[in-house]
C-alpha positions as CSV (number, residue, x, y, z in Angstrom):
1,M,262.3,127.5,113.6
2,F,260.9,125.1,111.3
3,H,260.4,122.2,114.0
4,H,259.5,124.7,116.7
5,F,256.8,126.1,114.3
6,L,255.6,122.5,113.8
7,L,255.8,121.5,117.6
8,H,253.8,124.7,118.2
9,A,251.1,123.9,115.6
10,A,250.8,120.1,116.9
11,F,250.4,121.7,120.9
12,Q,247.8,124.0,119.7
13,T,245.8,121.6,117.6
14,S,245.8,119.0,120.2
15,R,244.2,121.7,122.6
16,W,241.5,122.2,120.3
17,L,240.4,118.4,120.7
18,P,238.9,117.0,123.9
19,R,240.9,115.2,126.2
20,D,239.3,111.7,125.3
21,Q,240.2,112.6,121.5
22,R,243.6,112.9,121.9
23,L,244.6,109.6,120.9
24,K,243.0,110.1,117.4
25,F,245.2,113.0,117.0
26,Q,248.4,111.0,118.3
27,I,247.7,108.7,115.5
28,V,247.3,111.6,112.7
29,L,250.6,113.1,114.4
30,F,252.2,109.8,113.8
31,I,251.3,109.6,110.3
32,F,252.5,113.1,109.7
33,V,256.0,112.2,111.4
34,V,256.2,109.3,109.2
35,L,255.6,111.7,105.8
36,F,257.8,114.5,107.4
37,L,260.8,112.1,107.8
38,A,260.4,110.3,104.7
39,P,261.8,112.7,102.2
40,Q,264.9,113.2,104.8
41,F,265.6,109.7,104.9
42,Y,265.4,109.4,101.1
43,V,267.8,112.2,100.4
44,L,270.2,110.5,103.2
45,C,270.1,107.3,101.7
46,R,270.6,108.7,98.0
47,A,274.1,107.6,96.9
48,K,274.8,111.2,95.2
49,S,274.3,112.5,98.5
50,S,277.3,111.2,99.8
51,R,279.4,112.8,97.0
52,Y,282.1,115.6,97.9
53,C,280.5,119.2,98.6
54,E,282.4,121.9,99.8
55,K,280.1,122.5,102.5
56,P,278.8,120.1,105.1
57,L,275.1,119.9,103.6
58,L,275.2,116.4,104.6
59,N,276.1,116.8,108.1
60,N,273.5,119.5,108.3
61,L,270.8,116.9,107.2
62,V,271.9,114.6,110.0
63,V,271.3,117.4,112.5
64,F,268.0,118.3,110.8
65,I,266.7,114.8,111.2
66,V,267.9,114.6,114.9
67,F,266.0,117.8,115.6
68,S,262.9,116.0,113.6
69,F,263.2,113.1,116.2
70,I,263.2,115.5,119.1
71,A,260.5,117.4,117.8
72,T,258.3,114.4,117.4
73,G,259.1,113.4,121.1
74,L,258.3,117.0,122.4
75,A,255.0,117.0,120.7
76,V,254.0,113.5,122.0
77,A,254.8,115.0,125.5
78,L,253.1,118.3,125.0
79,T,250.0,116.7,123.5
80,L,249.4,114.2,126.2
81,T,250.2,116.1,129.5
82,D,247.5,118.5,130.4
83,P,248.6,120.7,132.4
84,V,252.2,121.0,130.6
85,P,254.9,120.4,133.4
86,K,257.0,123.2,134.0
87,I,260.4,120.9,133.1
88,I,258.6,120.3,129.5
89,R,258.0,124.1,128.8
90,V,261.4,124.8,129.5
91,A,262.5,122.1,127.2
92,Y,260.0,123.2,124.6
93,H,261.4,127.1,124.8
94,S,264.9,125.9,124.9
95,F,264.3,123.6,121.8
96,G,262.9,127.1,120.1
97,L,266.1,128.4,120.4
98,F,268.3,125.4,119.0
99,S,265.8,125.0,116.2
100,F,266.3,129.1,115.4
101,T,270.1,128.1,115.4
102,C,269.6,125.2,113.4
103,G,267.3,126.9,110.8
104,L,270.1,129.9,110.5
105,C,272.8,127.6,110.0
106,T,270.8,125.6,107.3
107,A,270.2,129.0,105.7
108,I,273.8,130.1,105.7
109,L,275.1,126.7,104.5
110,T,272.7,126.3,101.8
111,L,273.1,130.0,100.6
112,T,277.2,129.7,100.6
113,A,277.0,126.4,98.8
114,P,275.5,126.9,95.4
115,Q,278.2,124.8,93.5
116,C,276.8,121.7,95.7
117,A,273.8,121.9,93.2
118,N,276.1,120.1,90.8
119,T,277.5,117.3,92.7
120,T,274.6,116.9,95.2
121,P,271.7,118.0,93.4
122,E,268.9,116.2,95.7
123,L,270.7,117.4,99.0
124,Y,271.2,120.8,97.6
125,I,267.5,121.2,96.6
126,F,266.3,119.5,99.9
127,S,268.4,122.0,101.6
128,L,266.9,125.0,99.7
129,V,263.6,124.0,100.7
130,V,264.3,123.4,104.3
131,S,266.0,127.0,104.3
132,W,263.1,128.5,103.0
133,A,260.8,126.4,105.5
134,C,262.9,127.8,108.3
135,I,263.0,131.3,107.3
136,L,259.3,131.7,106.7
137,S,258.5,129.8,109.9
138,T,260.6,132.3,111.8
139,D,258.2,135.0,110.8
140,S,255.4,132.9,112.0
141,G,256.6,131.9,115.4
């Protein structure tokens, strides 16, 4: 639910601002997205990340990056529209369910792959951090 948590935080934060100042928030959101995606692409592009790992942590990272892009698109849609159309609300709540499933899979894959810490250390550490972020954000959502 980490992506859903970030999406919810962006939506609630944008509602604190007057409508005419939401463009400034979009710029801050863009900077945050770049900073959020940078470590994901860094780990993806590392040569060690492509080594053999018994669990599909690399595939999970790709799914996590896709979810990051979807969350970015939804964040832009949610923060720019007022009132929020029903179709976007449905997409937001559906994304929450898929985000929970992705977080659960990330946690299970990471917890069952301690041997990957030796073969793909950056990927394993990133998966471990993301797993904890997913677990902690599930309680907050």
